[in-house]
NUVO-868030 format. One record per residue (C-alpha): x, y, z. Coordinates in steps of 0.001 Angstrom, whole numbers, padded with zeros to 6 digits. Layout:
NUVO-868030
+---------+---------+---------+
:      px :      py :      pz :
+---------+---------+---------+
:       X :       Y :       Z :
...
+---------+---------+---------+
END
This chain:
NUVO-868030
+---------+---------+---------+
:      px :      py :      pz :
+---------+---------+---------+
:  008208 :  014738 : -043552 :
:  007183 :  018385 : -043081 :
:  006268 :  019509 : -039553 :
:  002574 :  020035 : -038876 :
:  003038 :  023772 : -038356 :
:  005079 :  024082 : -041579 :
:  002413 :  022131 : -043468 :
: -000259 :  024527 : -042170 :
:  001799 :  027598 : -043059 :
:  002502 :  026251 : -046551 :
: -001245 :  026182 : -047251 :
: -000606 :  022972 : -049190 :
: -003148 :  020184 : -048785 :
: -000436 :  017786 : -049957 :
:  001945 :  018880 : -047203 :
: -000825 :  018686 : -044655 :
: -001774 :  015214 : -045892 :
:  001814 :  014125 : -045276 :
:  001481 :  015293 : -041633 :
: -001420 :  012912 : -040901 :
: -001122 :  009542 : -039171 :
: -002513 :  006555 : -041079 :
: -005246 :  006108 : -038448 :
: -006209 :  009807 : -038218 :
: -009834 :  010476 : -037224 :
: -011536 :  013633 : -038512 :
: -014842 :  014533 : -036881 :
: -016850 :  017230 : -038631 :
: -019687 :  019416 : -037487 :
: -022576 :  017270 : -038686 :
: -023655 :  013705 : -037841 :
: -021982 :  011257 : -040164 :
: -019307 :  013791 : -041154 :
: -016340 :  011644 : -040149 :
: -013171 :  010327 : -041678 :
: -011775 :  007194 : -040043 :
: -008324 :  007081 : -041641 :
: -005850 :  008962 : -043826 :
: -007416 :  007671 : -047053 :
: -010833 :  009071 : -045984 :
: -009215 :  012468 : -045286 :
: -007443 :  012434 : -048664 :
: -010801 :  011711 : -050341 :
: -012280 :  014749 : -048551 :
: -009366 :  016853 : -049751 :
: -009969 :  015628 : -053304 :
: -013605 :  016750 : -053062 :
: -012425 :  020169 : -051797 :
: -010114 :  020499 : -054787 :
: -012949 :  019579 : -057161 :
: -015062 :  022343 : -055669 :
: -012010 :  024655 : -055799 :
: -012233 :  025382 : -052080 :
: -009425 :  027707 : -051053 :
: -008117 :  027424 : -047500 :
: -006233 :  030166 : -045709 :
: -005220 :  028445 : -042456 :
: -003911 :  030312 : -039450 :
: -002771 :  028813 : -036173 :
: -004767 :  030364 : -033328 :
: -003276 :  028356 : -030457 :
: -000402 :  025884 : -030227 :
: -000482 :  024248 : -026805 :
:  001097 :  020946 : -025727 :
: -000219 :  018300 : -028132 :
: -002970 :  020451 : -029660 :
: -003273 :  023133 : -032324 :
: -006356 :  025246 : -032840 :
: -006593 :  026220 : -036488 :
: -008725 :  028733 : -038345 :
: -008927 :  027276 : -041864 :
: -010230 :  030583 : -043230 :
: -013432 :  029106 : -044569 :
: -016664 :  030038 : -042772 :
: -015892 :  030751 : -039159 :
: -015454 :  027143 : -038122 :
: -012250 :  026183 : -036361 :
: -010376 :  022893 : -036165 :
: -008616 :  021315 : -033178 :
: -005716 :  019151 : -034235 :
: -004425 :  016584 : -031733 :
: -000855 :  015501 : -032304 :
:  000756 :  012151 : -031743 :
:  004473 :  012763 : -031925 :
:  005001 :  014919 : -035002 :
:  001801 :  013992 : -036815 :
: -001920 :  014779 : -036613 :
: -003914 :  011877 : -035169 :
: -007267 :  013578 : -034636 :
: -009130 :  016599 : -035988 :
: -012351 :  017934 : -034479 :
: -014291 :  020658 : -036144 :
: -016075 :  023327 : -034073 :
: -018528 :  025980 : -035263 :
: -016464 :  028874 : -033966 :
: -013199 :  029959 : -032342 :
: -014592 :  030158 : -028796 :
: -015820 :  026565 : -028704 :
: -012572 :  025258 : -030248 :
: -010460 :  027133 : -027707 :
: -012691 :  026034 : -024818 :
: -012294 :  022407 : -025880 :
: -008547 :  022715 : -025324 :
: -008633 :  024867 : -022186 :
: -011228 :  022650 : -020467 :
: -009631 :  019284 : -021195 :
: -009506 :  017180 : -018031 :
: -005911 :  016106 : -018653 :
+---------+---------+---------+
END
């Protein structure tokens, strides 16, 4: 298995898919925009490929069990929560500031 950071740097959706836990949860910006497992995320990736969406991800912050990621799409940023060496949760934020604040202001 490729490390999460290596998967991000490879810009390969396949490598990134391999870095997901089976029970990963992906919470998007809009109500109902949620993936409840790895298969749901893979389906979302398939739709991205069909639309020929090109990602240019960059790690903004790597802290403890969290990575803030700029996917290079439209200003939104993703917060990846790690369990061991895999991504167990992804939350999407409308901008860098809110994504960073979500990590910095965590109560734990």
